[in-house]
Backbone as JSON Lines, residues from 0, in Angstrom:
{"i":0,"aa":"M","n":[-6.84,-24.22,11.41],"ca":[-5.44,-23.91,11.67],"c":[-4.64,-23.79,10.37]}
{"i":1,"aa":"Q","n":[-5.05,-24.51,9.34],"ca":[-4.36,-24.46,8.07],"c":[-4.41,-23.05,7.47]}
{"i":2,"aa":"M","n":[-5.57,-22.37,7.61],"ca":[-5.71,-21.02,7.07],"c":[-4.78,-20.05,7.79]}
{"i":3,"aa":"K","n":[-4.64,-20.18,9.09],"ca":[-3.76,-19.31,9.87],"c":[-2.31,-19.49,9.41]}
{"i":4,"aa":"G","n":[-1.91,-20.74,9.17],"ca":[-0.56,-21.01,8.68],"c":[-0.32,-20.4,7.31]}
{"i":5,"aa":"F","n":[-1.31,-20.45,6.45],"ca":[-1.18,-19.85,5.12],"c":[-1.07,-18.33,5.24]}
{"i":6,"aa":"W","n":[-1.84,-17.75,6.15],"ca":[-1.76,-16.3,6.35],"c":[-0.36,-15.91,6.83]}
{"i":7,"aa":"V","n":[0.2,-16.67,7.75],"ca":[1.55,-16.39,8.26],"c":[2.56,-16.51,7.11]}
{"i":8,"aa":"F","n":[2.42,-17.55,6.29],"ca":[3.31,-17.73,5.14],"c":[3.22,-16.51,4.21]}
{"i":9,"aa":"M","n":[2.01,-16.07,3.89],"ca":[1.83,-14.92,3.0],"c":[2.35,-13.64,3.63]}
{"i":10,"aa":"L","n":[2.22,-13.51,4.94],"ca":[2.78,-12.35,5.64],"c":[4.29,-12.33,5.48]}
{"i":11,"aa":"V","n":[4.92,-13.46,5.7],"ca":[6.38,-13.54,5.54],"c":[6.78,-13.2,4.1]}
{"i":12,"aa":"M","n":[6.05,-13.72,3.13],"ca":[6.35,-13.43,1.72],"c":[6.16,-11.94,1.42]}
{"i":13,"aa":"A","n":[5.14,-11.33,2.0],"ca":[4.86,-9.91,1.76],"c":[5.91,-9.02,2.42]}
{"i":14,"aa":"L","n":[6.57,-9.5,3.46],"ca":[7.58,-8.7,4.15],"c":[8.99,-8.94,3.6]}
{"i":15,"aa":"L","n":[9.16,-10.01,2.86],"ca":[10.48,-10.39,2.36],"c":[11.09,-9.31,1.45]}
{"i":16,"aa":"L","n":[10.35,-8.83,0.47],"ca":[10.9,-7.82,-0.44],"c":[11.17,-6.49,0.24]}
{"i":17,"aa":"P","n":[10.23,-5.92,1.01],"ca":[10.56,-4.65,1.66],"c":[11.77,-4.75,2.59]}
{"i":18,"aa":"L","n":[11.86,-5.83,3.35],"ca":[13.01,-6.0,4.24],"c":[14.3,-6.19,3.46]}
{"i":19,"aa":"S","n":[14.24,-6.95,2.38],"ca":[15.42,-7.15,1.52],"c":[15.86,-5.84,0.88]}
{"i":20,"aa":"M","n":[14.89,-5.06,0.41],"ca":[15.23,-3.77,-0.2],"c":[15.85,-2.83,0.83]}
{"i":21,"aa":"M","n":[15.33,-2.85,2.04],"ca":[15.91,-2.01,3.09],"c":[17.34,-2.45,3.4]}
{"i":22,"aa":"L","n":[17.56,-3.75,3.53],"ca":[18.89,-4.28,3.85],"c":[19.87,-4.0,2.72]}
{"i":23,"aa":"F","n":[19.52,-4.4,1.49],"ca":[20.46,-4.21,0.38],"c":[20.59,-2.73,0.02]}
{"i":24,"aa":"G","n":[19.53,-1.96,0.2],"ca":[19.64,-0.51,0.0],"c":[20.66,0.08,0.94]}
{"i":25,"aa":"Y","n":[20.6,-0.33,2.2],"ca":[21.58,0.14,3.19],"c":[22.99,-0.28,2.78]}
{"i":26,"aa":"L","n":[23.14,-1.55,2.42],"ca":[24.46,-2.05,2.04],"c":[24.99,-1.33,0.8]}
{"i":27,"aa":"F","n":[24.13,-1.13,-0.2],"ca":[24.57,-0.44,-1.42],"c":[24.95,1.0,-1.11]}
{"i":28,"aa":"Y","n":[24.18,1.67,-0.29],"ca":[24.41,3.09,-0.03],"c":[25.62,3.31,0.89]}
{"i":29,"aa":"Y","n":[25.69,2.56,1.97],"ca":[26.73,2.8,2.97],"c":[27.95,1.9,2.84]}
{"i":30,"aa":"K","n":[27.8,0.75,2.2],"ca":[28.91,-0.19,2.07],"c":[28.97,-0.7,0.62]}
{"i":31,"aa":"T","n":[29.09,0.23,-0.3],"ca":[29.16,-0.12,-1.72],"c":[30.24,-1.16,-1.94]}
{"i":32,"aa":"P","n":[29.95,-2.2,-2.74],"ca":[31.01,-3.18,-3.03],"c":[32.25,-2.46,-3.55]}
{"i":33,"aa":"K","n":[33.39,-2.76,-2.97],"ca":[34.63,-2.03,-3.26],"c":[35.08,-2.16,-4.71]}
{"i":34,"aa":"T","n":[34.92,-3.34,-5.26],"ca":[35.39,-3.55,-6.63],"c":[34.23,-3.89,-7.55]}
{"i":35,"aa":"I","n":[34.38,-3.49,-8.79],"ca":[33.39,-3.82,-9.82],"c":[33.48,-5.33,-10.04]}
{"i":36,"aa":"N","n":[32.33,-6.0,-9.95],"ca":[32.34,-7.45,-10.07],"c":[31.08,-7.92,-10.76]}
{"i":37,"aa":"G","n":[31.05,-9.17,-11.13],"ca":[29.9,-9.74,-11.81],"c":[29.02,-10.59,-10.91]}
{"i":38,"aa":"V","n":[29.25,-10.53,-9.59],"ca":[28.53,-11.4,-8.68],"c":[27.57,-10.63,-7.78]}
{"i":39,"aa":"Y","n":[28.03,-9.55,-7.18],"ca":[27.24,-8.85,-6.17],"c":[27.19,-7.35,-6.48]}
{"i":40,"aa":"G","n":[25.99,-6.8,-6.45],"ca":[25.83,-5.37,-6.61],"c":[24.89,-5.02,-7.75]}
{"i":41,"aa":"Y","n":[24.78,-3.71,-8.0],"ca":[23.98,-3.2,-9.1],"c":[24.84,-3.32,-10.35]}
{"i":42,"aa":"R","n":[24.58,-4.36,-11.14],"ca":[25.47,-4.69,-12.26],"c":[24.78,-4.48,-13.6]}
{"i":43,"aa":"T","n":[25.0,-3.32,-14.2],"ca":[24.56,-3.07,-15.56],"c":[25.78,-2.62,-16.36]}
{"i":44,"aa":"K","n":[25.62,-2.55,-17.66],"ca":[26.74,-2.15,-18.5],"c":[27.24,-0.75,-18.11]}
{"i":45,"aa":"M","n":[26.31,0.16,-17.87],"ca":[26.7,1.53,-17.52],"c":[27.3,1.61,-16.12]}
{"i":46,"aa":"S","n":[26.76,0.89,-15.18],"ca":[27.29,0.98,-13.81],"c":[28.69,0.38,-13.7]}
{"i":47,"aa":"R","n":[29.05,-0.49,-14.64],"ca":[30.35,-1.15,-14.58],"c":[31.4,-0.47,-15.46]}
{"i":48,"aa":"K","n":[31.12,0.73,-15.97],"ca":[32.09,1.44,-16.82],"c":[33.38,1.73,-16.07]}
{"i":49,"aa":"N","n":[33.26,2.24,-14.84],"ca":[34.42,2.56,-14.03],"c":[34.0,2.67,-12.57]}
{"i":50,"aa":"Q","n":[34.95,2.95,-11.71],"ca":[34.67,3.0,-10.27],"c":[33.67,4.12,-9.93]}
{"i":51,"aa":"Q","n":[33.74,5.25,-10.62],"ca":[32.81,6.35,-10.34],"c":[31.37,5.97,-10.67]}
{"i":52,"aa":"T","n":[31.14,5.37,-11.81],"ca":[29.78,4.97,-12.18],"c":[29.29,3.86,-11.26]}
{"i":53,"aa":"W","n":[30.19,2.96,-10.87],"ca":[29.85,1.87,-9.96],"c":[29.35,2.43,-8.62]}
{"i":54,"aa":"E","n":[30.11,3.36,-8.05],"ca":[29.74,3.93,-6.76],"c":[28.48,4.79,-6.86]}
{"i":55,"aa":"F","n":[28.37,5.57,-7.92],"ca":[27.18,6.41,-8.11],"c":[25.92,5.55,-8.2]}
{"i":56,"aa":"A","n":[25.98,4.5,-9.01],"ca":[24.81,3.63,-9.21],"c":[24.39,2.98,-7.89]}
{"i":57,"aa":"H","n":[25.34,2.55,-7.1],"ca":[25.01,1.91,-5.82],"c":[24.41,2.9,-4.83]}
{"i":58,"aa":"K","n":[24.96,4.08,-4.77],"ca":[24.41,5.09,-3.85],"c":[22.99,5.48,-4.28]}
{"i":59,"aa":"Y","n":[22.8,5.68,-5.57],"ca":[21.5,6.1,-6.08],"c":[20.46,5.0,-5.89]}
{"i":60,"aa":"C","n":[20.77,3.8,-6.34],"ca":[19.85,2.68,-6.21],"c":[19.62,2.34,-4.74]}
{"i":61,"aa":"G","n":[20.66,2.38,-3.95],"ca":[20.54,2.08,-2.52],"c":[19.59,3.02,-1.81]}
{"i":62,"aa":"R","n":[19.69,4.3,-2.14],"ca":[18.79,5.29,-1.53],"c":[17.34,5.02,-1.92]}
{"i":63,"aa":"I","n":[17.1,4.72,-3.19],"ca":[15.74,4.43,-3.64],"c":[15.21,3.16,-2.96]}
{"i":64,"aa":"W","n":[16.03,2.13,-2.89],"ca":[15.58,0.89,-2.27],"c":[15.25,1.09,-0.79]}
{"i":65,"aa":"M","n":[16.07,1.88,-0.09],"ca":[15.77,2.14,1.32],"c":[14.43,2.86,1.46]}
{"i":66,"aa":"L","n":[14.18,3.84,0.59],"ca":[12.93,4.58,0.64],"c":[11.73,3.69,0.31]}
{"i":67,"aa":"I","n":[11.83,2.92,-0.76],"ca":[10.72,2.04,-1.15],"c":[10.48,0.97,-0.09]}
{"i":68,"aa":"G","n":[11.54,0.37,0.4],"ca":[11.4,-0.65,1.43],"c":[10.76,-0.1,2.7]}
{"i":69,"aa":"T","n":[11.19,1.09,3.1],"ca":[10.64,1.72,4.3],"c":[9.17,2.1,4.1]}
{"i":70,"aa":"A","n":[8.8,2.51,2.91],"ca":[7.41,2.89,2.64],"c":[6.5,1.67,2.49]}
{"i":71,"aa":"T","n":[7.0,0.62,1.84],"ca":[6.14,-0.54,1.59],"c":[6.02,-1.48,2.78]}
{"i":72,"aa":"L","n":[6.96,-1.44,3.7],"ca":[6.89,-2.34,4.85],"c":[5.63,-2.12,5.68]}
{"i":73,"aa":"P","n":[5.36,-0.92,6.16],"ca":[4.12,-0.74,6.95],"c":[2.85,-0.95,6.12]}
{"i":74,"aa":"L","n":[2.9,-0.58,4.84],"ca":[1.73,-0.81,3.98],"c":[1.47,-2.31,3.81]}
{"i":75,"aa":"S","n":[2.53,-3.07,3.67],"ca":[2.39,-4.52,3.52],"c":[1.84,-5.14,4.79]}
{"i":76,"aa":"I","n":[2.35,-4.71,5.92],"ca":[1.85,-5.22,7.2],"c":[0.37,-4.89,7.34]}
{"i":77,"aa":"G","n":[0.02,-3.64,7.03],"ca":[-1.38,-3.21,7.14],"c":[-2.29,-4.01,6.24]}
{"i":78,"aa":"C","n":[-1.87,-4.22,5.0],"ca":[-2.69,-5.0,4.06],"c":[-2.88,-6.43,4.56]}
{"i":79,"aa":"M","n":[-1.83,-7.01,5.07],"ca":[-1.93,-8.39,5.53],"c":[-2.75,-8.49,6.82]}
{"i":80,"aa":"I","n":[-2.7,-7.49,7.67],"ca":[-3.53,-7.5,8.88],"c":[-5.01,-7.48,8.5]}
{"i":81,"aa":"L","n":[-5.33,-6.73,7.45],"ca":[-6.72,-6.7,6.99],"c":[-7.2,-8.07,6.5]}
{"i":82,"aa":"M","n":[-6.27,-8.93,6.12],"ca":[-6.61,-10.25,5.57],"c":[-6.56,-11.36,6.62]}
{"i":83,"aa":"V","n":[-6.31,-11.02,7.87],"ca":[-6.08,-12.05,8.89],"c":[-7.25,-13.03,9.03]}
{"i":84,"aa":"H","n":[-8.46,-12.6,8.84],"ca":[-9.62,-13.49,8.99],"c":[-10.27,-13.86,7.65]}
{"i":85,"aa":"A","n":[-9.59,-13.54,6.56],"ca":[-10.14,-13.83,5.23],"c":[-9.94,-15.3,4.89]}
{"i":86,"aa":"D","n":[-10.62,-15.75,3.85],"ca":[-10.44,-17.14,3.39],"c":[-9.13,-17.25,2.6]}
{"i":87,"aa":"M","n":[-8.7,-18.47,2.37],"ca":[-7.4,-18.72,1.74],"c":[-7.3,-18.12,0.34]}
{"i":88,"aa":"D","n":[-8.37,-18.17,-0.44],"ca":[-8.34,-17.59,-1.78],"c":[-8.1,-16.09,-1.72]}
{"i":89,"aa":"T","n":[-8.77,-15.42,-0.82],"ca":[-8.61,-13.97,-0.68],"c":[-7.2,-13.63,-0.2]}
{"i":90,"aa":"I","n":[-6.72,-14.35,0.79],"ca":[-5.36,-14.12,1.3],"c":[-4.35,-14.33,0.18]}
{"i":91,"aa":"G","n":[-4.5,-15.42,-0.57],"ca":[-3.58,-15.71,-1.66],"c":[-3.64,-14.68,-2.77]}
{"i":92,"aa":"S","n":[-4.84,-14.26,-3.13],"ca":[-4.99,-13.27,-4.2],"c":[-4.39,-11.93,-3.81]}
{"i":93,"aa":"W","n":[-4.79,-11.43,-2.65],"ca":[-4.29,-10.12,-2.22],"c":[-2.81,-10.16,-1.88]}
{"i":94,"aa":"G","n":[-2.35,-11.28,-1.32],"ca":[-0.92,-11.42,-1.06],"c":[-0.12,-11.44,-2.35]}
{"i":95,"aa":"G","n":[-0.65,-12.14,-3.35],"ca":[0.01,-12.17,-4.66],"c":[0.07,-10.81,-5.32]}
{"i":96,"aa":"I","n":[-1.03,-10.07,-5.22],"ca":[-1.06,-8.7,-5.78],"c":[-0.05,-7.82,-5.06]}
{"i":97,"aa":"L","n":[0.0,-7.92,-3.75],"ca":[0.92,-7.12,-2.95],"c":[2.37,-7.39,-3.33]}
{"i":98,"aa":"V","n":[2.73,-8.66,-3.43],"ca":[4.11,-9.02,-3.8],"c":[4.4,-8.59,-5.24]}
{"i":99,"aa":"S","n":[3.43,-8.69,-6.12],"ca":[3.63,-8.25,-7.51],"c":[3.9,-6.76,-7.59]}
{"i":100,"aa":"V","n":[3.15,-5.97,-6.83],"ca":[3.37,-4.52,-6.79],"c":[4.77,-4.22,-6.25]}
{"i":101,"aa":"Q","n":[5.18,-4.94,-5.22],"ca":[6.52,-4.75,-4.67],"c":[7.59,-5.06,-5.72]}
{"i":102,"aa":"C","n":[7.39,-6.13,-6.48],"ca":[8.34,-6.5,-7.54],"c":[8.43,-5.42,-8.61]}
{"i":103,"aa":"V","n":[7.28,-4.89,-9.01],"ca":[7.26,-3.83,-10.01],"c":[8.01,-2.61,-9.5]}
{"i":104,"aa":"L","n":[7.78,-2.22,-8.25],"ca":[8.49,-1.08,-7.68],"c":[9.99,-1.31,-7.65]}
{"i":105,"aa":"M","n":[10.39,-2.53,-7.3],"ca":[11.82,-2.84,-7.27],"c":[12.42,-2.78,-8.67]}
{"i":106,"aa":"I","n":[11.73,-3.32,-9.66],"ca":[12.24,-3.33,-11.03],"c":[12.29,-1.91,-11.61]}
{"i":107,"aa":"L","n":[11.36,-1.06,-11.22],"ca":[11.36,0.33,-11.71],"c":[12.61,1.11,-11.28]}
{"i":108,"aa":"T","n":[13.3,0.63,-10.27],"ca":[14.52,1.33,-9.85],"c":[15.62,1.2,-10.9]}
{"i":109,"aa":"I","n":[15.55,0.19,-11.74],"ca":[16.59,0.02,-12.77],"c":[16.55,1.16,-13.78]}
{"i":110,"aa":"P","n":[15.4,1.45,-14.45],"ca":[15.41,2.57,-15.39],"c":[15.68,3.91,-14.69]}
{"i":111,"aa":"L","n":[15.24,4.07,-13.45],"ca":[15.52,5.32,-12.73],"c":[17.02,5.49,-12.49]}
{"i":112,"aa":"T","n":[17.67,4.42,-12.1],"ca":[19.12,4.49,-11.85],"c":[19.88,4.69,-13.16]}
{"i":113,"aa":"E","n":[19.46,3.99,-14.2],"ca":[20.13,4.14,-15.5],"c":[19.96,5.56,-16.04]}
{"i":114,"aa":"R","n":[18.78,6.14,-15.86],"ca":[18.56,7.52,-16.3],"c":[19.47,8.48,-15.53]}
{"i":115,"aa":"A","n":[19.61,8.26,-14.23],"ca":[20.49,9.11,-13.42],"c":[21.95,8.95,-13.85]}
{"i":116,"aa":"L","n":[22.34,7.72,-14.19],"ca":[23.7,7.52,-14.69],"c":[23.93,8.28,-15.99]}
{"i":117,"aa":"R","n":[22.97,8.18,-16.93],"ca":[23.11,8.88,-18.22],"c":[23.1,10.4,-18.04]}
{"i":118,"aa":"K","n":[22.37,10.86,-17.04],"ca":[22.3,12.3,-16.77],"c":[23.62,12.82,-16.19]}
{"i":119,"aa":"N","n":[24.32,11.99,-15.43],"ca":[25.52,12.43,-14.74],"c":[26.83,11.98,-15.38]}
{"i":120,"aa":"F","n":[26.76,11.03,-16.32],"ca":[27.96,10.5,-16.96],"c":[27.75,10.4,-18.47]}
{"i":121,"aa":"T","n":[28.84,10.53,-19.22],"ca":[28.76,10.3,-20.66],"c":[28.63,8.81,-20.9]}
{"i":122,"aa":"K","n":[28.39,8.42,-22.15],"ca":[28.24,7.0,-22.46],"c":[29.53,6.22,-22.22]}
{"i":123,"aa":"N","n":[30.66,6.93,-22.11],"ca":[31.93,6.3,-21.81],"c":[32.26,6.28,-20.32]}
{"i":124,"aa":"G","n":[31.33,6.81,-19.51],"ca":[31.52,6.77,-18.06],"c":[32.26,7.96,-17.48]}
{"i":125,"aa":"I","n":[32.41,9.01,-18.27],"ca":[33.08,10.22,-17.78],"c":[32.03,11.15,-17.19]}
{"i":126,"aa":"R","n":[32.31,11.62,-15.96],"ca":[31.34,12.48,-15.27],"c":[31.15,13.79,-16.03]}
{"i":127,"aa":"K","n":[29.87,14.14,-16.23],"ca":[29.53,15.39,-16.9],"c":[29.71,16.55,-15.92]}
{"i":128,"aa":"E","n":[30.06,17.67,-16.45],"ca":[30.26,18.87,-15.6],"c":[28.97,19.56,-15.35]}
């Protein structure tokens, strides 16, 4: 029974990031934080230049997070289903790899969003024509 509990724990951990990315992606895209702040949202130096860069960064990052979360959720479920009868070491190893890949995908959205900001705005936050 201990192995089954560990598998359930790893399943929950494997679903946490995709579900969080889907939720926060939705919130960023459709309900962008109204004011630039230091507590909640996509907060980088470039995204906080002005209201336009703030909204652009949230819409862009939100869309990517929704896509990644939607793509990784079924893949994560599938991978964990394949591990349902595996031993604890295998479940832990593959679960750890899965969560690590999810983290890398989430972190990669930062340079993608920053590149999009630089492509659409000057370094002072003025929208390029």
